[in-house]
C-alpha positions as CSV (number, residue, x, y, z in Angstrom):
1,M,-11.9,10.6,-7.2
2,A,-13.8,8.6,-4.6
3,D,-13.4,9.1,-0.9
4,A,-10.5,7.2,0.7
5,T,-11.0,4.2,3.0
6,T,-8.7,4.4,6.0
7,S,-7.6,2.0,8.7
8,S,-4.8,1.9,11.3
9,I,-2.8,-0.7,13.2
10,S,-0.2,-0.7,16.0
11,I,3.1,-2.4,15.2
12,A,5.7,-3.3,17.8
13,A,8.7,-1.6,16.1
14,D,10.0,1.9,15.5
15,P,8.9,3.8,12.4
16,Q,12.2,3.3,10.6
17,R,11.8,-0.5,10.8
18,V,8.2,-0.3,9.6
19,M,9.1,2.0,6.7
20,A,12.0,-0.3,5.7
21,V,9.5,-3.1,5.2
22,I,7.1,-0.8,3.3
23,A,10.0,0.3,1.0
24,D,11.1,-3.3,0.3
25,F,8.9,-3.9,-2.7
26,E,10.6,-7.1,-3.9
27,A,9.5,-8.8,-0.7
28,Y,5.8,-7.8,-1.1
29,P,4.7,-11.2,-2.6
30,K,6.0,-12.9,0.6
31,W,3.7,-10.9,2.9
32,A,1.1,-8.9,1.0
33,E,-1.4,-11.6,0.0
34,Q,-2.9,-9.7,-2.9
35,V,0.4,-8.9,-4.6
36,K,1.6,-11.6,-6.9
37,T,4.6,-9.9,-8.7
38,V,6.5,-6.6,-8.3
39,E,9.0,-4.9,-10.7
40,I,10.8,-1.6,-9.7
41,L,10.9,0.5,-12.9
42,D,12.6,3.6,-11.5
43,E,14.6,4.5,-8.4
44,A,16.0,7.8,-6.9
45,D,17.9,8.4,-3.7
46,G,17.7,4.7,-2.8
47,R,13.9,4.6,-3.0
48,A,11.6,3.1,-5.6
49,R,9.8,5.9,-7.5
50,R,7.8,3.8,-10.0
51,V,6.7,0.3,-9.4
52,R,4.7,-2.2,-11.5
53,F,2.5,-4.7,-9.6
54,T,0.2,-7.6,-10.5
55,M,-2.4,-8.3,-7.9
56,D,-5.4,-10.5,-7.1
57,A,-7.7,-9.0,-4.4
58,G,-11.0,-10.9,-5.0
59,P,-13.1,-8.5,-7.1
60,I,-10.1,-6.5,-8.1
61,K,-7.5,-8.2,-10.3
62,D,-5.0,-5.9,-12.1
63,S,-1.6,-5.2,-13.5
64,Y,-0.8,-1.6,-12.7
65,T,2.0,0.9,-12.2
66,L,2.3,3.4,-9.3
67,D,4.5,6.4,-8.7
68,Y,5.7,6.9,-5.1
69,D,6.4,10.1,-3.2
70,W,8.5,9.6,0.0
71,A,8.3,12.2,2.7
72,P,11.7,13.6,3.7
73,D,11.1,12.8,7.4
74,G,10.7,9.1,6.5
75,N,7.3,8.9,8.3
76,S,5.0,8.7,5.3
77,V,4.8,7.6,1.7
78,S,2.0,8.3,-0.8
79,W,1.4,7.0,-4.3
80,N,-0.8,7.4,-7.3
81,L,-1.7,5.3,-10.3
82,V,0.3,5.9,-13.5
83,K,-1.6,3.2,-15.5
84,G,-3.7,0.1,-14.8
85,Q,-5.8,-2.4,-16.7
86,M,-8.9,-2.4,-14.4
87,Q,-8.2,0.8,-12.4
88,K,-8.6,4.3,-13.7
89,S,-7.2,5.8,-10.5
90,Q,-5.6,4.9,-7.2
91,N,-4.3,7.1,-4.5
92,G,-2.9,5.8,-1.3
93,S,-0.6,6.5,1.6
94,Y,1.0,5.1,4.7
95,V,1.5,7.5,7.6
96,L,3.6,6.3,10.5
97,V,3.5,7.8,14.0
98,A,5.8,6.7,16.8
99,D,3.9,5.7,20.0
100,G,6.4,4.7,22.7
101,D,7.9,1.3,21.7
102,S,5.4,0.9,18.8
103,T,4.3,2.7,15.6
104,T,0.8,3.4,14.6
105,V,0.5,2.9,10.9
106,T,-2.5,4.5,9.0
107,Y,-3.2,3.2,5.5
108,S,-5.5,5.2,3.2
109,L,-6.7,4.0,-0.2
110,A,-9.0,5.3,-2.8
111,V,-9.5,3.2,-6.0
112,D,-11.7,3.9,-9.0
113,L,-12.3,1.1,-11.5
114,N,-12.9,1.2,-15.2
115,I,-16.0,-1.0,-14.6
116,P,-19.0,0.2,-12.7
117,M,-19.0,-0.8,-9.1
118,I,-21.5,0.3,-6.4
119,G,-19.7,2.6,-3.9
120,M,-20.5,0.3,-1.0
121,L,-18.9,-2.7,-2.8
122,R,-15.8,-0.6,-3.7
123,R,-15.4,0.5,-0.1
124,K,-15.7,-3.0,1.1
125,A,-13.1,-4.2,-1.4
126,E,-10.8,-1.3,-0.3
127,K,-11.3,-2.2,3.4
128,V,-10.4,-5.9,2.7
129,I,-7.2,-4.8,0.8
130,I,-6.2,-2.4,3.6
131,D,-6.9,-4.7,6.5
132,T,-5.1,-7.6,4.8
133,A,-2.1,-5.4,4.0
134,L,-1.9,-4.0,7.5
135,K,-2.0,-7.4,9.1
136,G,0.6,-8.7,6.7
137,L,2.8,-5.7,7.3
138,K,2.5,-6.2,11.1
139,R,3.4,-9.9,10.8
140,R,6.4,-9.1,8.5
141,V,7.8,-6.3,10.7
142,E,7.3,-8.1,14.1
143,Q,8.7,-11.4,12.9
144,G,11.7,-9.7,11.4
C-alpha cells in the first residue's frame, strides 16, 4: 500500500456536527464534488458499514465499495476498499479534534490503482481529492 496523503482543515462547529455530515452519505453528491452517486449497502448501530460510490475525480473515475469502521468515541472513522473498477486498494480516515469552538478535521487517503501511475501524479490526485472534500465538508457543515 502506498503512503497516505494527509491534509487538515478547521471547521466552525463541534465534532458531533461535523461527524453527522460525514456520516450522511446520501447527501454526499450535494457537497462532495467528485461523488456522483451513493448507495448504502449495509448498516449497523445507525451507521453505514458498507457503501457503494460512483465518482469522477479527474484522472480517477470509478465505481467502488467501501467498508467503514466508526470509532466508539465518535471522533474518527476509517474505511477500506472492498472492490473497485479502477482501484485495487483505498484506505482513508477522518479524525476530528475539538479546538475551542471549532473542530480540526484531518483527512488521510491512500489509493492504489489497477493502472500504472507515477507516484507523484497519484499523490497529486489524492491531494486534489482531499482538499476538495475538506472544503466541501467545511461549506456543508458551516452552512447547516
